C-alpha positions as protocol buffer text, in pm:
chain_id: "A"
residue {
  index: 1
  type: MET
  ca { x: 5 y: 8 z: 2 }
}
residue {
  index: 2
  type: HIS
  ca { x: 122 y: 336 z: -25 }
}
residue {
  index: 3
  type: TRP
  ca { x: 19 y: 660 z: 163 }
}
residue {
  index: 4
  type: ASN
  ca { x: -194 y: 941 z: 70 }
}
residue {
  index: 5
  type: GLN
  ca { x: -241 y: 867 z: -295 }
}
residue {
  index: 6
  type: HIS
  ca { x: -590 y: 742 z: -441 }
}
residue {
  index: 7
  type: VAL
  ca { x: -519 y: 517 z: -747 }
}
residue {
  index: 8
  type: SER
  ca { x: -183 y: 272 z: -815 }
}
residue {
  index: 9
  type: GLY
  ca { x: -102 y: 132 z: -1157 }
}
residue {
  index: 10
  type: PHE
  ca { x: 154 y: -107 z: -1345 }
}
residue {
  index: 11
  type: TYR
  ca { x: 242 y: -45 z: -1691 }
}
residue {
  index: 12
  type: PHE
  ca { x: 450 y: -356 z: -1804 }
}
residue {
  index: 13
  type: LEU
  ca { x: 722 y: -288 z: -2075 }
}
residue {
  index: 14
  type: LYS
  ca { x: 898 y: -621 z: -2067 }
}
residue {
  index: 15
  type: CYS
  ca { x: 771 y: -921 z: -1946 }
}
residue {
  index: 16
  type: SER
  ca { x: 688 y: -1299 z: -1994 }
}
residue {
  index: 17
  type: ASP
  ca { x: 558 y: -1608 z: -1857 }
}
residue {
  index: 18
  type: GLU
  ca { x: 895 y: -1664 z: -1651 }
}
residue {
  index: 19
  type: THR
  ca { x: 925 y: -1299 z: -1501 }
}
residue {
  index: 20
  type: SER
  ca { x: 761 y: -1138 z: -1211 }
}
residue {
  index: 21
  type: TYR
  ca { x: 401 y: -1078 z: -1183 }
}
residue {
  index: 22
  type: PRO
  ca { x: 173 y: -845 z: -953 }
}
residue {
  index: 23
  type: VAL
  ca { x: -30 y: -1044 z: -654 }
}
residue {
  index: 24
  type: PHE
  ca { x: -313 y: -819 z: -522 }
}
residue {
  index: 25
  type: HIS
  ca { x: -446 y: -894 z: -160 }
}
residue {
  index: 26
  type: GLU
  ca { x: -817 y: -951 z: 6 }
}
residue {
  index: 27
  type: PRO
  ca { x: -849 y: -576 z: 74 }
}
residue {
  index: 28
  type: ARG
  ca { x: -1127 y: -647 z: 354 }
}
residue {
  index: 29
  type: THR
  ca { x: -921 y: -690 z: 693 }
}
residue {
  index: 30
  type: GLY
  ca { x: -1227 y: -853 z: 839 }
}
residue {
  index: 31
  type: ALA
  ca { x: -1292 y: -1081 z: 582 }
}
residue {
  index: 32
  type: ARG
  ca { x: -936 y: -1188 z: 646 }
}
residue {
  index: 33
  type: ALA
  ca { x: -986 y: -1225 z: 1004 }
}
residue {
  index: 34
  type: THR
  ca { x: -1277 y: -1476 z: 995 }
}
residue {
  index: 35
  type: LYS
  ca { x: -1175 y: -1660 z: 685 }
}
residue {
  index: 36
  type: LEU
  ca { x: -1244 y: -2077 z: 698 }
}
residue {
  index: 37
  type: LYS
  ca { x: -982 y: -2247 z: 487 }
}
residue {
  index: 38
  type: MET
  ca { x: -1085 y: -2341 z: 140 }
}
residue {
  index: 39
  type: LYS
  ca { x: -1061 y: -2707 z: -10 }
}
residue {
  index: 40
  type: PRO
  ca { x: -926 y: -2722 z: -284 }
}
residue {
  index: 41
  type: ASN
  ca { x: -668 y: -2482 z: -184 }
}
residue {
  index: 42
  type: ASP
  ca { x: -429 y: -2502 z: -490 }
}
residue {
  index: 43
  type: GLN
  ca { x: -671 y: -2359 z: -751 }
}
residue {
  index: 44
  type: ILE
  ca { x: -779 y: -1962 z: -792 }
}
residue {
  index: 45
  type: LEU
  ca { x: -1161 y: -1949 z: -708 }
}
residue {
  index: 46
  type: ASP
  ca { x: -1373 y: -1651 z: -608 }
}
residue {
  index: 47
  type: GLY
  ca { x: -1297 y: -1712 z: -230 }
}
residue {
  index: 48
  type: ASN
  ca { x: -895 y: -1676 z: -279 }
}
residue {
  index: 49
  type: ASP
  ca { x: -738 y: -1402 z: -40 }
}
residue {
  index: 50
  type: LEU
  ca { x: -498 y: -1351 z: -312 }
}
residue {
  index: 51
  type: ILE
  ca { x: -501 y: -1327 z: -713 }
}
residue {
  index: 52
  type: HIS
  ca { x: -235 y: -1259 z: -940 }
}
residue {
  index: 53
  type: PHE
  ca { x: -234 y: -1160 z: -1304 }
}
residue {
  index: 54
  type: LYS
  ca { x: 34 y: -1263 z: -1569 }
}
residue {
  index: 55
  type: PRO
  ca { x: 86 y: -949 z: -1779 }
}
residue {
  index: 56
  type: LYS
  ca { x: 214 y: -909 z: -2124 }
}
residue {
  index: 57
  type: PRO
  ca { x: 414 y: -618 z: -2286 }
}
residue {
  index: 58
  type: GLY
  ca { x: 149 y: -332 z: -2288 }
}
residue {
  index: 59
  type: THR
  ca { x: -80 y: -422 z: -1992 }
}
residue {
  index: 60
  type: LEU
  ca { x: -157 y: -149 z: -1821 }
}
residue {
  index: 61
  type: ILE
  ca { x: -351 y: -228 z: -1437 }
}
residue {
  index: 62
  type: LEU
  ca { x: -512 y: 38 z: -1233 }
}
residue {
  index: 63
  type: PHE
  ca { x: -621 y: -48 z: -903 }
}
residue {
  index: 64
  type: PRO
  ca { x: -738 y: 141 z: -596 }
}
residue {
  index: 65
  type: GLY
  ca { x: -451 y: 288 z: -379 }
}
residue {
  index: 66
  type: PHE
  ca { x: -557 y: 98 z: -64 }
}
residue {
  index: 67
  type: LEU
  ca { x: -506 y: -232 z: -216 }
}
residue {
  index: 68
  type: GLU
  ca { x: -239 y: -414 z: -55 }
}
residue {
  index: 69
  type: HIS
  ca { x: 18 y: -556 z: -383 }
}
residue {
  index: 70
  type: GLU
  ca { x: 307 y: -715 z: -402 }
}
residue {
  index: 71
  type: PHE
  ca { x: 543 y: -914 z: -705 }
}
residue {
  index: 72
  type: SER
  ca { x: 627 y: -1274 z: -705 }
}
residue {
  index: 73
  type: VAL
  ca { x: 1020 y: -1339 z: -705 }
}
residue {
  index: 74
  type: ASP
  ca { x: 1168 y: -1265 z: -1048 }
}
residue {
  index: 75
  type: HIS
  ca { x: 1477 y: -1508 z: -1106 }
}
residue {
  index: 76
  type: GLY
  ca { x: 1597 y: -1328 z: -1356 }
}
residue {
  index: 77
  type: LYS
  ca { x: 1495 y: -1569 z: -1682 }
}
residue {
  index: 78
  type: ASP
  ca { x: 1403 y: -1300 z: -1881 }
}
residue {
  index: 79
  type: PRO
  ca { x: 1378 y: -942 z: -1907 }
}
residue {
  index: 80
  type: PHE
  ca { x: 1166 y: -770 z: -1674 }
}
residue {
  index: 81
  type: ARG
  ca { x: 1048 y: -392 z: -1678 }
}
residue {
  index: 82
  type: PHE
  ca { x: 762 y: -231 z: -1548 }
}
residue {
  index: 83
  type: ILE
  ca { x: 672 y: 134 z: -1441 }
}
residue {
  index: 84
  type: HIS
  ca { x: 474 y: 175 z: -1120 }
}
residue {
  index: 85
  type: PHE
  ca { x: 286 y: 519 z: -1064 }
}
residue {
  index: 86
  type: ASN
  ca { x: 57 y: 650 z: -787 }
}
residue {
  index: 87
  type: LEU
  ca { x: -201 y: 918 z: -857 }
}
residue {
  index: 88
  type: GLN
  ca { x: -358 y: 1171 z: -573 }
}
residue {
  index: 89
  type: ALA
  ca { x: -649 y: 1412 z: -634 }
}
residue {
  index: 90
  type: VAL
  ca { x: -546 y: 1744 z: -491 }
}
residue {
  index: 91
  type: PRO
  ca { x: -806 y: 1946 z: -321 }
}
residue {
  index: 92
  type: LYS
  ca { x: -891 y: 2289 z: -522 }
}
residue {
  index: 93
  type: GLU
  ca { x: -781 y: 2437 z: -223 }
}
residue {
  index: 94
  type: MET
  ca { x: -446 y: 2329 z: -224 }
}
residue {
  index: 95
  type: ALA
  ca { x: -380 y: 2380 z: -618 }
}
residue {
  index: 96
  type: LYS
  ca { x: -161 y: 2662 z: -740 }
}
residue {
  index: 97
  type: ASP
  ca { x: -243 y: 2893 z: -991 }
}
residue {
  index: 98
  type: GLU
  ca { x: -636 y: 2836 z: -1027 }
}
residue {
  index: 99
  type: LEU
  ca { x: -796 y: 2942 z: -1346 }
}
């Protein structure tokens, strides 16, 4: 998570099935605290508390800033480059040079 911002994003320049990929966590802390174990637990299902995406070059992913995220380990088998950015809405009172 990143403090004091509203939208986060990734833009992938170089990636493949052999490189790192983003992993997003369940944002509802109450749901995580009371979660029951899923069976089977080796598949991606609607009840999973983690989800990942395998991007291709040119993929843009936008998500709410409060969403906890990370990347899987990249073992350096293929080139991997991405841009991670955060956007913040600035209140009108704080903006300079209002028109």
